[in-house]
Backbone as JSON, one array per atom type, in Angstrom:
{
  "sequence": "MDTLTVSLRVTHHTARLNGITQHWVTAGGGPPVYLLHGFPETWFAWRKQIPVLAERYTIIAPDLRGYGDTEKPAFGYDKRTMANHLAALMDHLGHKRAAIVGHDRGARVGTRFAKDYRERIDRFVTMDNVPTRILTQSDNPHVSQIAWFVRFLNVPDLPEALIAGREEVWLTHFYRSWSYDPNMLSPEEIDVYVRAYRQPGAVRGAAMDYRATGEDVKQDMVDAAQLITCPVLVLWGQDFELNSRFFNLLDVWRGMAEDVRGLGISQCGHLPQEERPDIVNEELLRFLKDWTG",
  "N": [[110.38, 8.65, -31.73], [108.27, 7.15, -29.29], [107.48, 8.18, -25.91], [106.88, 6.04, -24.25], [108.42, 3.92, -25.15], [110.98, 4.96, -25.05], [111.36, 5.25, -22.35], [112.03, 2.72, -21.54], [114.68, 2.25, -22.03], [115.9, 0.63, -23.93], [117.93, -0.7, -26.52], [117.83, -0.4, -30.08], [118.06, -2.56, -32.9], [119.0, -3.66, -36.17], [119.45, -6.16, -38.7], [120.46, -8.0, -41.58], [119.44, -11.16, -41.71], [119.32, -14.59, -42.18], [118.0, -14.32, -44.57], [116.12, -12.19, -44.31], [115.44, -8.85, -43.19], [115.86, -8.36, -39.88], [114.5, -6.95, -36.86], [115.25, -6.04, -33.6], [115.25, -5.53, -30.02], [117.53, -4.82, -27.32], [118.58, -5.22, -23.91], [120.13, -4.81, -20.7], [122.45, -7.22, -19.11], [124.29, -10.29, -19.02], [123.44, -13.84, -18.82], [121.85, -14.9, -21.87], [118.45, -14.17, -22.63], [115.69, -14.73, -24.58], [112.82, -13.09, -25.8], [109.79, -13.8, -27.2], [107.24, -12.41, -28.92], [103.6, -12.48, -29.34], [100.49, -12.55, -31.25], [98.08, -10.0, -30.94], [100.58, -8.31, -31.26], [103.89, -6.85, -30.64], [107.46, -6.59, -30.18], [107.12, -4.84, -28.1], [105.35, -5.85, -26.32], [106.66, -6.91, -24.19], [107.43, -4.9, -22.48], [107.0, -4.64, -19.73], [108.37, -6.65, -18.62], [111.05, -6.44, -19.41], [112.62, -4.37, -17.98], [112.83, -5.57, -15.45], [113.87, -8.18, -15.9], [116.26, -7.51, -17.12], [117.96, -6.71, -15.21], [119.43, -8.91, -14.45], [119.9, -10.49, -16.7], [120.83, -10.69, -20.17], [118.63, -9.3, -22.31], [116.86, -10.06, -25.18], [114.58, -9.07, -27.47], [112.98, -9.76, -30.18], [111.15, -8.5, -33.08], [108.98, -10.65, -34.65], [109.05, -12.37, -37.85], [107.29, -10.6, -40.2], [106.08, -8.93, -38.43], [105.87, -5.79, -36.54], [108.92, -3.92, -36.82], [110.35, -5.71, -38.29], [111.14, -7.35, -41.41], [108.56, -7.99, -43.87], [107.83, -10.33, -45.69], [105.98, -11.88, -48.42], [105.63, -14.6, -48.0], [106.66, -17.67, -46.31], [106.2, -18.23, -43.65], [106.01, -20.43, -42.04], [106.65, -22.27, -39.07], [109.16, -23.52, -38.79], [110.84, -22.13, -40.5], [110.69, -19.6, -39.17], [111.79, -20.29, -36.78], [114.31, -20.8, -37.62], [115.09, -18.19, -38.19], [115.38, -17.2, -35.65], [117.52, -18.73, -34.75], [119.46, -17.76, -36.45], [119.66, -15.13, -35.5], [120.61, -15.59, -32.96], [123.09, -16.63, -33.62], [124.22, -14.37, -34.87], [124.45, -12.71, -32.59], [126.21, -14.09, -31.08], [125.38, -16.12, -29.4], [125.37, -19.22, -28.24], [123.58, -20.76, -26.82], [120.45, -20.41, -25.17], [117.89, -19.13, -23.0], [114.46, -19.23, -23.64], [111.51, -17.43, -24.01], [108.23, -17.54, -24.86], [105.18, -16.13, -26.1], [101.95, -16.94, -27.11], [101.88, -16.72, -30.53], [104.62, -16.48, -30.62], [105.31, -18.5, -28.84], [104.78, -20.7, -30.37], [106.75, -20.51, -32.29], [108.87, -20.79, -30.54], [108.4, -23.43, -29.62], [108.87, -25.01, -32.01], [111.52, -24.31, -32.34], [112.59, -25.46, -30.06], [112.48, -28.11, -30.68], [113.85, -28.36, -33.07], [116.3, -27.33, -32.52], [117.6, -28.47, -30.24], [119.88, -28.53, -28.72], [120.45, -25.9, -28.29], [118.75, -24.59, -26.62], [118.1, -23.81, -23.35], [116.06, -23.67, -21.49], [112.5, -23.24, -21.55], [109.76, -21.11, -21.79], [106.34, -21.12, -22.13], [103.6, -19.22, -22.91], [100.24, -18.89, -22.4], [99.31, -20.66, -24.55], [98.16, -23.1, -26.74], [99.56, -25.78, -28.34], [99.95, -25.89, -31.9], [99.31, -28.25, -33.32], [97.77, -29.65, -31.48], [95.6, -27.88, -31.1], [94.47, -27.72, -33.63], [93.51, -30.25, -33.9], [91.35, -30.44, -32.3], [87.85, -31.13, -32.04], [85.84, -29.73, -31.05], [83.09, -27.69, -31.48], [82.71, -25.26, -30.24], [85.24, -24.28, -29.81], [86.09, -23.62, -32.39], [84.3, -21.57, -32.92], [84.89, -19.61, -30.97], [87.51, -19.08, -31.8], [87.25, -17.62, -34.15], [88.67, -15.65, -35.53], [90.95, -16.85, -36.44], [90.13, -18.43, -38.67], [89.12, -16.42, -40.17], [91.46, -14.84, -40.76], [92.7, -16.6, -42.32], [91.5, -16.44, -44.79], [92.34, -15.65, -48.08], [93.62, -12.44, -48.81], [91.23, -10.95, -48.22], [91.03, -10.18, -45.36], [93.08, -8.27, -45.16], [92.12, -6.26, -46.88], [89.74, -5.51, -45.63], [90.6, -4.64, -43.1], [92.37, -2.56, -43.49], [93.02, 0.72, -42.79], [91.36, 0.53, -40.65], [92.71, -0.29, -38.47], [93.0, 0.35, -35.77], [90.38, -0.15, -34.62], [90.21, -2.9, -35.12], [92.42, -4.02, -33.69], [91.93, -3.1, -31.1], [89.62, -4.42, -30.39], [90.57, -7.02, -29.81], [92.38, -6.55, -27.67], [90.61, -5.59, -25.7], [88.58, -7.61, -25.53], [90.06, -9.9, -24.99], [91.11, -9.6, -22.46], [91.01, -9.71, -18.85], [90.5, -7.39, -17.49], [88.99, -5.05, -19.29], [90.01, -2.51, -19.78], [92.72, -2.68, -19.61], [94.94, -1.95, -21.19], [96.26, 1.24, -21.87], [95.15, 4.08, -23.88], [97.42, 5.15, -25.03], [99.28, 3.06, -25.03], [97.93, 1.23, -26.7], [98.06, 2.66, -28.99], [100.73, 2.48, -29.73], [100.86, -0.1, -30.68], [98.96, 0.06, -32.8], [100.21, 1.85, -34.56], [102.25, 0.23, -35.32], [100.96, -1.84, -36.69], [99.88, -0.51, -38.75], [101.81, -0.19, -40.66], [103.09, -0.75, -43.92], [102.2, -3.87, -45.22], [101.98, -5.07, -42.72], [99.51, -6.1, -41.63], [99.04, -8.13, -43.44], [101.34, -9.64, -42.96], [100.79, -10.61, -40.29], [98.49, -12.06, -40.93], [99.58, -13.99, -42.68], [101.13, -15.42, -40.99], [99.2, -16.95, -39.62], [98.13, -18.22, -41.8], [99.98, -20.06, -42.33], [99.4, -22.35, -40.93], [98.65, -24.97, -41.9], [101.06, -25.91, -42.97], [102.62, -25.77, -40.66], [101.39, -27.72, -39.04], [101.96, -30.03, -40.45], [104.77, -30.13, -40.12], [104.79, -30.5, -37.33], [103.59, -32.94, -37.07], [105.51, -34.74, -37.95], [107.44, -34.95, -35.96], [106.02, -35.55, -33.66], [106.09, -37.46, -31.68], [108.42, -36.95, -30.43], [109.5, -35.7, -27.54], [109.94, -32.45, -26.14], [113.04, -31.7, -24.64], [114.2, -29.89, -22.79], [113.67, -28.08, -19.69], [110.37, -26.94, -19.07], [108.17, -24.21, -18.58], [104.85, -23.46, -18.03], [102.6, -20.95, -18.43], [99.49, -19.31, -17.99], [96.54, -17.41, -18.59], [93.71, -17.58, -16.55], [91.29, -16.66, -17.3], [90.96, -16.48, -19.99], [88.98, -17.64, -22.33], [89.22, -19.36, -24.6], [91.51, -20.98, -24.26], [91.72, -21.84, -21.49], [89.22, -22.85, -20.82], [88.67, -25.01, -22.51], [90.91, -26.61, -22.65], [93.19, -28.42, -20.67], [95.95, -27.0, -19.78], [98.34, -27.74, -18.53], [98.26, -30.55, -18.72], [98.21, -30.81, -21.5], [100.7, -29.78, -22.2], [102.39, -31.51, -20.79], [102.17, -33.68, -22.42], [103.79, -32.81, -24.41], [106.38, -32.3, -23.57], [109.22, -33.29, -21.53], [109.77, -32.37, -18.98], [107.82, -30.5, -17.13], [106.31, -27.72, -15.67], [103.91, -25.53, -14.13], [101.55, -22.68, -14.06], [98.35, -21.35, -13.59], [96.99, -18.16, -13.92], [95.0, -16.1, -12.04], [92.26, -13.83, -12.61], [93.0, -12.88, -15.13], [93.62, -12.57, -18.57], [94.33, -13.34, -22.0], [96.81, -12.17, -22.25], [99.07, -12.4, -20.28], [101.58, -11.34, -19.58], [101.26, -8.66, -19.93], [98.92, -8.06, -18.37], [99.15, -9.19, -15.84], [101.82, -8.58, -14.79], [103.28, -8.64, -12.47], [103.02, -11.19, -11.31], [103.85, -12.78, -13.51], [106.51, -11.89, -13.81], [107.63, -12.67, -11.38], [107.43, -15.43, -11.6], [108.96, -15.95, -13.85], [111.53, -15.09, -12.99], [111.98, -16.95, -10.99], [112.02, -19.34, -12.46], [114.16, -18.88, -14.1], [116.32, -18.68, -12.49], [118.66, -20.3, -12.11], [119.88, -20.17, -14.49], [122.74, -19.72, -16.02], [124.09, -19.35, -18.32]],
  "CA": [[110.11, 7.51, -30.89], [107.33, 7.56, -28.22], [108.05, 8.18, -24.54], [106.76, 4.73, -23.64], [109.55, 3.17, -25.58], [112.21, 5.67, -24.63], [111.5, 5.03, -20.91], [112.56, 1.33, -21.29], [116.15, 2.29, -22.15], [116.37, -0.46, -24.74], [118.59, -0.27, -27.73], [117.23, -1.0, -31.22], [119.02, -3.11, -33.84], [118.51, -4.37, -37.35], [120.48, -6.85, -39.49], [119.99, -8.92, -42.59], [119.73, -12.48, -41.17], [118.53, -15.72, -42.72], [117.25, -13.84, -45.78], [115.23, -11.05, -44.07], [115.92, -7.85, -42.27], [115.28, -8.54, -38.57], [114.62, -5.94, -35.87], [115.16, -6.5, -32.16], [115.72, -4.65, -29.0], [118.26, -5.46, -26.26], [118.74, -4.5, -22.63], [120.73, -5.61, -19.63], [123.67, -8.01, -19.33], [124.29, -11.57, -18.38], [122.99, -14.9, -19.74], [120.79, -14.44, -22.79], [117.0, -14.59, -22.57], [114.96, -14.26, -25.74], [111.37, -12.96, -25.56], [109.12, -13.87, -28.46], [105.84, -11.94, -28.79], [102.52, -13.12, -30.09], [99.55, -11.68, -31.92], [98.38, -8.95, -31.9], [101.59, -7.44, -30.53], [105.27, -6.73, -31.21], [108.37, -6.68, -29.05], [106.61, -3.95, -27.05], [104.56, -6.66, -25.35], [107.54, -7.3, -23.05], [108.03, -3.74, -21.83], [106.89, -4.79, -18.31], [109.36, -7.62, -18.21], [112.42, -6.06, -19.8], [113.41, -3.69, -16.96], [113.07, -6.49, -14.36], [114.81, -9.24, -16.26], [117.55, -6.98, -17.55], [118.91, -6.56, -14.05], [120.2, -10.12, -14.25], [120.1, -11.2, -17.94], [120.82, -9.97, -21.45], [117.34, -9.52, -22.9], [116.76, -9.9, -26.65], [113.18, -9.17, -27.8], [112.83, -9.49, -31.65], [109.89, -8.57, -33.82], [108.9, -11.82, -35.51], [108.85, -12.19, -39.28], [105.96, -10.05, -40.55], [105.58, -8.03, -37.41], [106.71, -4.65, -36.09], [109.87, -3.4, -37.73], [111.03, -6.77, -39.03], [110.68, -7.43, -42.81], [107.27, -8.63, -43.99], [107.71, -10.92, -47.0], [104.69, -12.47, -48.72], [105.64, -16.01, -47.78], [107.72, -18.12, -45.45], [105.79, -18.0, -42.19], [105.99, -21.72, -41.25], [107.44, -22.05, -37.79], [110.56, -23.89, -38.94], [111.53, -20.88, -41.1], [110.75, -18.54, -38.17], [112.77, -20.79, -35.76], [115.62, -20.6, -38.27], [115.45, -16.76, -37.98], [115.82, -17.08, -34.2], [118.86, -19.33, -34.7], [120.38, -16.82, -37.11], [119.84, -14.01, -34.63], [121.49, -16.04, -31.89], [124.43, -16.72, -34.21], [124.67, -12.96, -35.02], [124.8, -12.11, -31.33], [127.22, -14.91, -30.46], [124.78, -16.94, -28.29], [125.22, -20.66, -28.61], [122.51, -21.4, -26.09], [119.68, -19.34, -24.56], [116.62, -19.42, -22.44], [113.49, -18.67, -24.53], [110.13, -17.17, -23.49], [107.31, -17.24, -26.01], [103.78, -15.97, -25.86], [101.03, -17.12, -28.26], [102.61, -17.14, -31.78], [106.03, -16.61, -30.23], [105.42, -19.78, -28.2], [104.82, -21.67, -31.45], [108.12, -20.44, -32.79], [109.73, -21.39, -29.57], [108.14, -24.85, -29.65], [109.55, -25.55, -33.07], [112.96, -24.16, -32.03], [112.96, -26.45, -28.98], [112.58, -29.45, -31.31], [114.83, -28.38, -34.17], [117.63, -26.84, -32.05], [117.54, -28.93, -28.9], [121.16, -28.22, -27.99], [120.62, -24.43, -28.18], [117.69, -24.01, -25.74], [118.35, -24.28, -22.01], [114.77, -23.78, -20.91], [111.47, -22.67, -22.45], [108.48, -20.68, -21.16], [105.23, -21.0, -23.05], [102.57, -18.43, -22.21], [98.9, -18.92, -22.92], [99.44, -21.2, -25.83], [97.88, -24.44, -27.04], [100.31, -26.09, -29.51], [99.23, -25.88, -33.14], [98.84, -29.6, -33.67], [96.67, -29.98, -30.48], [94.53, -26.98, -31.33], [93.78, -28.08, -34.88], [92.88, -31.62, -33.74], [90.09, -30.3, -31.48], [86.63, -31.2, -32.81], [84.82, -28.99, -30.28], [82.63, -26.58, -32.28], [82.84, -23.99, -29.47], [86.61, -23.81, -29.95], [86.12, -22.95, -33.68], [83.5, -20.35, -32.76], [85.69, -18.6, -30.29], [88.71, -18.77, -32.58], [86.79, -17.22, -35.47], [89.63, -14.79, -36.2], [91.87, -17.77, -37.13], [89.51, -18.77, -39.94], [89.05, -15.14, -40.92], [92.79, -14.48, -41.26], [93.16, -17.63, -43.33], [90.97, -16.14, -46.05], [93.28, -14.83, -48.78], [93.42, -11.05, -49.2], [90.06, -10.2, -47.68], [91.26, -9.49, -44.14], [93.89, -7.13, -45.38], [91.23, -5.22, -47.48], [88.72, -5.04, -44.63], [91.22, -4.02, -41.9], [93.1, -1.37, -43.93], [92.35, 2.01, -42.29], [90.57, 0.32, -39.4], [93.57, -1.11, -37.59], [92.68, 0.67, -34.33], [89.16, -0.89, -34.28], [90.57, -4.31, -35.19], [93.33, -4.39, -32.57], [91.29, -2.77, -29.8], [88.66, -5.49, -30.13], [91.28, -8.14, -29.15], [92.9, -6.13, -26.39], [89.55, -5.49, -24.77], [87.9, -8.86, -25.26], [90.96, -10.96, -24.48], [91.62, -9.24, -21.13], [90.07, -9.75, -17.72], [90.13, -5.99, -17.37], [88.93, -4.51, -20.72], [90.77, -1.28, -19.96], [94.05, -2.96, -19.15], [95.88, -1.15, -21.95], [95.95, 2.64, -22.04], [95.12, 4.44, -25.3], [98.81, 5.38, -25.51], [99.82, 1.76, -25.3], [97.29, 0.68, -27.86], [98.52, 3.44, -30.15], [102.05, 1.91, -30.16], [100.6, -1.26, -31.54], [98.28, 0.53, -33.98], [101.18, 2.4, -35.51], [103.09, -0.92, -35.88], [100.15, -2.63, -37.66], [99.57, 0.38, -39.94], [102.91, -0.26, -41.54], [102.83, -1.52, -45.14], [102.42, -5.27, -45.09], [101.9, -5.61, -41.38], [98.3, -6.93, -41.43], [99.27, -9.26, -44.26], [102.32, -10.48, -42.27], [100.11, -11.38, -39.26], [97.59, -13.08, -41.51], [100.38, -15.06, -43.25], [101.51, -16.25, -39.85], [98.09, -17.85, -39.41], [97.91, -19.09, -43.01], [100.98, -21.14, -42.36], [98.98, -23.39, -40.04], [98.76, -26.24, -42.55], [102.5, -26.34, -43.01], [103.08, -26.0, -39.28], [100.82, -29.0, -38.54], [102.76, -31.08, -41.15], [106.05, -30.22, -39.43], [104.54, -30.97, -36.0], [103.2, -34.33, -37.09], [106.65, -35.56, -38.21], [108.18, -35.28, -34.72], [105.05, -35.44, -32.6], [106.39, -38.38, -30.6], [109.64, -36.52, -29.83], [109.26, -34.7, -26.54], [110.92, -31.4, -25.81], [113.87, -32.21, -23.58], [114.57, -28.88, -21.83], [112.63, -27.75, -18.73], [109.32, -26.06, -19.66], [107.25, -23.52, -17.67], [103.63, -23.09, -18.69], [101.87, -19.88, -17.78], [98.28, -19.01, -18.74], [95.43, -16.67, -17.89], [92.55, -18.45, -16.26], [90.06, -16.05, -17.76], [90.91, -16.5, -21.47], [88.07, -18.77, -22.53], [89.63, -20.29, -25.64], [92.54, -21.94, -23.76], [91.44, -22.4, -20.12], [87.88, -23.55, -20.71], [88.58, -26.23, -23.31], [92.1, -27.37, -22.55], [94.01, -28.44, -19.45], [97.19, -26.66, -20.36], [99.41, -28.58, -17.95], [98.21, -31.89, -19.31], [98.58, -30.66, -22.85], [102.19, -29.63, -22.31], [103.03, -32.78, -20.33], [102.26, -34.52, -23.6], [104.73, -32.18, -25.38], [107.71, -32.13, -23.05], [109.55, -34.26, -20.45], [109.89, -31.7, -17.67], [106.8, -29.48, -17.24], [105.65, -27.19, -14.49], [103.07, -24.41, -14.67], [100.68, -21.9, -13.2], [97.26, -20.57, -14.16], [96.98, -16.86, -13.28], [93.62, -15.67, -11.89], [91.91, -12.48, -13.07], [94.01, -12.63, -16.24], [93.23, -13.06, -19.87], [95.31, -13.95, -22.93], [98.07, -11.44, -22.27], [99.5, -12.39, -18.89], [102.72, -10.45, -19.38], [100.7, -7.27, -19.92], [97.85, -7.91, -17.45], [99.61, -9.56, -14.48], [103.27, -8.64, -14.91], [103.84, -8.94, -11.15], [103.09, -12.63, -11.15], [104.66, -13.29, -14.57], [107.94, -11.58, -13.58], [108.12, -13.51, -10.28], [107.57, -16.82, -12.12], [110.12, -15.96, -14.78], [112.77, -14.99, -12.25], [112.12, -18.22, -10.32], [112.36, -20.37, -13.44], [115.46, -18.58, -14.74], [117.32, -18.29, -11.47], [119.96, -21.0, -12.16], [120.44, -20.08, -15.87], [124.0, -18.98, -15.92], [124.76, -19.18, -19.62]],
  "C": [[109.25, 7.93, -29.69], [108.01, 7.42, -26.84], [107.94, 6.86, -23.87], [107.91, 3.85, -23.95], [110.87, 3.71, -25.05], [112.42, 5.29, -23.12], [112.06, 3.69, -20.58], [114.06, 1.3, -21.35], [116.65, 1.09, -22.89], [117.13, 0.11, -25.91], [118.03, -1.05, -28.95], [118.31, -1.4, -32.21], [118.31, -3.68, -35.05], [119.71, -5.06, -38.05], [119.82, -7.78, -40.48], [120.45, -10.34, -42.17], [118.77, -13.49, -41.73], [117.53, -15.23, -43.8], [116.26, -12.72, -45.56], [115.95, -10.08, -43.16], [115.1, -7.97, -40.94], [115.51, -7.33, -37.71], [114.47, -6.55, -34.48], [115.6, -5.43, -31.27], [116.53, -5.41, -27.97], [118.32, -4.56, -25.02], [119.48, -5.4, -21.69], [122.1, -6.22, -20.0], [123.64, -9.28, -18.51], [123.88, -12.66, -19.33], [121.84, -14.45, -20.62], [119.44, -15.07, -22.63], [116.31, -13.91, -23.74], [113.46, -14.23, -25.45], [110.71, -12.8, -26.88], [107.67, -13.52, -28.3], [104.85, -12.78, -29.54], [101.65, -12.11, -30.84], [98.53, -11.23, -30.91], [99.29, -7.91, -31.36], [102.86, -7.37, -31.33], [106.13, -6.97, -30.0], [107.91, -5.91, -27.87], [105.82, -4.67, -25.99], [105.32, -6.94, -24.11], [108.0, -6.13, -22.24], [107.91, -3.78, -20.28], [107.78, -5.89, -17.69], [110.78, -7.2, -18.36], [113.17, -5.35, -18.65], [113.75, -4.66, -15.74], [114.08, -7.55, -14.72], [116.15, -8.72, -16.62], [118.46, -6.73, -16.4], [119.81, -7.8, -13.86], [120.58, -10.82, -15.62], [120.23, -10.22, -19.13], [119.47, -10.29, -22.1], [117.38, -9.13, -24.35], [115.22, -10.08, -27.0], [113.02, -8.74, -29.36], [111.37, -9.25, -32.01], [109.93, -9.76, -34.74], [108.69, -11.47, -36.99], [107.35, -11.7, -39.47], [105.43, -9.08, -39.56], [106.53, -6.86, -37.07], [107.63, -4.08, -37.17], [110.75, -4.45, -38.47], [110.35, -6.88, -40.48], [109.4, -8.29, -42.85], [107.11, -9.28, -45.36], [106.3, -11.55, -47.22], [104.53, -13.92, -48.5], [106.64, -16.38, -46.72], [107.44, -18.02, -43.96], [105.6, -19.3, -41.45], [106.96, -21.54, -40.08], [108.82, -22.58, -37.86], [111.35, -22.77, -39.52], [111.71, -19.84, -39.98], [111.69, -18.99, -37.06], [114.18, -20.61, -36.32], [116.1, -19.06, -38.17], [115.98, -16.52, -36.59], [117.25, -17.62, -34.12], [119.83, -18.39, -35.3], [120.65, -15.59, -36.25], [120.76, -14.42, -33.48], [122.96, -16.14, -32.44], [125.02, -15.3, -34.36], [125.15, -12.34, -33.72], [125.79, -12.98, -30.53], [126.64, -15.77, -29.34], [124.64, -18.37, -28.75], [124.03, -21.31, -27.95], [121.75, -20.28, -25.35], [118.44, -19.94, -23.84], [115.58, -18.65, -23.34], [112.11, -18.59, -23.88], [109.25, -16.84, -24.66], [105.86, -17.1, -25.58], [103.01, -16.13, -27.14], [101.81, -17.5, -29.46], [104.09, -17.28, -31.5], [106.28, -17.96, -29.6], [105.47, -20.89, -29.32], [106.14, -21.65, -32.14], [109.07, -21.1, -31.82], [109.61, -22.96, -29.46], [108.96, -25.57, -30.8], [111.04, -25.43, -32.93], [113.4, -25.24, -31.04], [113.11, -27.85, -29.57], [113.7, -29.48, -32.34], [116.23, -28.0, -33.68], [117.71, -27.23, -30.55], [118.79, -28.51, -28.09], [121.33, -26.7, -27.72], [119.63, -23.81, -27.24], [117.93, -24.62, -24.35], [117.08, -24.51, -21.29], [113.78, -22.93, -21.7], [110.24, -22.3, -21.58], [107.45, -20.51, -22.26], [104.07, -20.33, -22.38], [101.29, -18.4, -23.04], [98.88, -19.39, -24.38], [99.06, -22.69, -25.86], [98.63, -24.8, -28.33], [99.45, -26.29, -30.74], [98.56, -27.21, -33.47], [97.64, -30.01, -32.75], [95.4, -29.14, -30.8], [93.71, -27.4, -32.55], [93.07, -29.47, -34.76], [91.58, -31.55, -32.91], [88.86, -30.31, -32.42], [85.51, -30.51, -32.09], [84.31, -27.76, -31.09], [82.67, -25.26, -31.54], [84.24, -23.44, -29.67], [86.71, -23.05, -31.3], [85.42, -21.67, -33.63], [84.3, -19.31, -32.12], [86.95, -18.11, -31.08], [88.32, -18.38, -34.01], [87.84, -16.42, -36.26], [90.7, -15.68, -36.89], [91.38, -18.06, -38.52], [89.44, -17.5, -40.76], [90.4, -14.75, -41.55], [93.27, -15.47, -42.3], [92.52, -17.39, -44.71], [91.92, -15.3, -46.83], [92.82, -13.4, -49.09], [92.31, -10.29, -48.51], [90.32, -9.55, -46.36], [92.08, -8.21, -44.3], [93.04, -5.96, -45.98], [90.26, -4.69, -46.42], [89.37, -4.26, -43.45], [91.94, -2.73, -42.27], [92.31, -0.09, -43.53], [91.51, 1.84, -40.99], [91.39, -0.49, -38.39], [93.31, -0.86, -36.15], [91.42, -0.1, -33.86], [89.5, -2.4, -34.15], [91.35, -4.75, -34.01], [92.61, -4.19, -31.25], [90.29, -3.85, -29.4], [89.39, -6.61, -29.41], [91.81, -7.7, -27.77], [91.83, -6.05, -25.33], [88.92, -6.84, -24.45], [88.73, -10.03, -24.71], [91.51, -10.66, -23.09], [90.56, -9.4, -20.06], [89.58, -8.36, -17.46], [90.16, -5.37, -18.76], [89.73, -3.26, -20.91], [92.23, -1.46, -19.5], [95.11, -2.09, -19.85], [95.4, 0.29, -22.08], [95.84, 2.99, -23.55], [96.48, 4.67, -25.89], [99.47, 4.05, -25.91], [99.22, 1.12, -26.56], [97.81, 1.42, -29.11], [99.88, 2.98, -30.65], [101.77, 0.75, -31.08], [99.92, -0.88, -32.85], [99.26, 1.03, -35.01], [101.99, 1.27, -36.15], [102.25, -1.66, -36.96], [99.65, -1.78, -38.8], [100.69, 0.37, -40.93], [102.56, -1.06, -42.78], [103.16, -2.99, -44.9], [102.22, -5.87, -43.77], [100.66, -6.52, -41.16], [98.52, -8.22, -42.25], [100.3, -10.21, -43.53], [101.63, -11.28, -41.16], [99.19, -12.43, -39.79], [98.39, -14.25, -42.1], [100.86, -15.99, -42.2], [100.45, -17.31, -39.61], [97.86, -18.75, -40.59], [98.96, -20.1, -43.16], [100.62, -22.31, -41.5], [99.08, -24.77, -40.61], [100.16, -26.78, -42.55], [103.04, -26.59, -41.57], [102.6, -27.36, -38.69], [101.68, -30.12, -39.2], [104.13, -31.24, -40.46], [105.87, -30.84, -38.04], [104.25, -32.41, -35.99], [104.46, -35.27, -37.25], [107.37, -35.92, -36.9], [107.32, -35.24, -33.49], [105.41, -36.29, -31.4], [107.68, -37.94, -29.88], [109.41, -35.41, -28.82], [110.34, -33.63, -26.43], [111.71, -31.81, -24.57], [114.23, -31.17, -22.5], [113.42, -28.63, -20.9], [111.63, -26.76, -19.37], [108.47, -25.53, -18.53], [106.06, -23.08, -18.5], [102.9, -22.08, -17.89], [100.63, -19.57, -18.66], [97.31, -18.16, -17.89], [94.19, -17.5, -17.75], [91.29, -17.93, -16.86], [90.06, -15.82, -19.29], [90.16, -17.8, -21.85], [88.61, -19.8, -23.51], [90.59, -21.36, -25.09], [92.09, -22.59, -22.48], [90.18, -23.19, -19.99], [87.96, -24.94, -21.39], [89.85, -27.11, -23.26], [92.69, -27.29, -21.15], [95.43, -28.23, -19.92], [98.38, -27.44, -19.8], [99.43, -29.98, -18.58], [98.61, -31.85, -20.79], [100.1, -30.61, -23.04], [102.97, -30.78, -21.73], [103.02, -33.84, -21.46], [103.27, -33.98, -24.65], [106.19, -32.22, -24.91], [107.93, -33.06, -21.83], [109.47, -33.65, -19.05], [109.01, -30.45, -17.67], [106.33, -29.01, -15.82], [104.82, -26.04, -15.0], [102.15, -23.79, -13.6], [99.6, -21.19, -14.04], [97.08, -19.32, -13.29], [95.53, -16.34, -13.23], [93.44, -14.24, -12.25], [92.85, -12.05, -14.16], [93.44, -13.3, -17.48], [94.37, -13.61, -20.69], [96.69, -13.28, -22.92], [98.66, -11.32, -20.88], [100.67, -11.43, -18.64], [102.32, -8.96, -19.34], [99.77, -7.05, -18.67], [98.26, -8.19, -16.01], [101.15, -9.7, -14.51], [103.97, -8.93, -13.52], [104.07, -10.43, -10.97], [104.0, -13.26, -12.28], [106.16, -13.03, -14.24], [108.45, -12.46, -12.45], [108.31, -14.94, -10.76], [108.78, -16.94, -13.05], [111.4, -15.97, -14.04], [113.07, -16.34, -11.53], [112.6, -19.32, -11.26], [113.73, -20.13, -14.06], [116.6, -18.49, -13.72], [118.66, -19.05, -11.6], [120.43, -21.04, -13.62], [121.6, -19.15, -15.85], [124.73, -18.82, -17.25], [125.84, -20.2, -19.85]]
}
């Protein structure tokens, strides 16, 4: 295990839950807060939040289906299935209700969870995420151009073949181009992710997450008029062009939930928890302060 991970003092766990072997890390004690990572990351994305939040809360940071050390089946990446994994993990840990923080793909899982398990989510943080239904309804050609990787990953088999052996080049492109500071991540930090995505089935797992978009939109259309009822905090990087240039994220999420507040973070790209952890941690602590379990 690398020194970057050891220094966090997290404990690693695995269990067979909801039909797959899930991996997660835990730290701290108190009311449960679940941290759901996005692409192209793993639970390690939260290493700058875990030590701070663990002083007050029990932190659970899973690898999502297909990512990190969680199982990587060839199918089943629709967000309802992935939300069911989260519910199974909560059951396993004895948590009837929790606060959930999701970034990117993790926010999509959290959004579906907030609709399917309304009684089990106390509050929800969505970070740098445009909901799937809203994103796919955009007819702006510039959005499709910037989100080229979505279309690429939706091509069956080809991404896996082209990326194999080139995971470092593939991942580094996103970390550099999606950040306000291209050198935000150290080579050692990038290497943690590279090793995770070099695991058998890892690139396919991430691709299958995106290939589930059609099913995700079908699920989202069914309950589009049903707003999320728990309080929602929206955080985003003002310098990630795909989201901040073409969408007013506060307005978008006010169409998704009843109680919405938010903050755009300056000099910040798509990975706010990595690039501006000082601001993110401050906002999370403020939003979670009266979460008592």
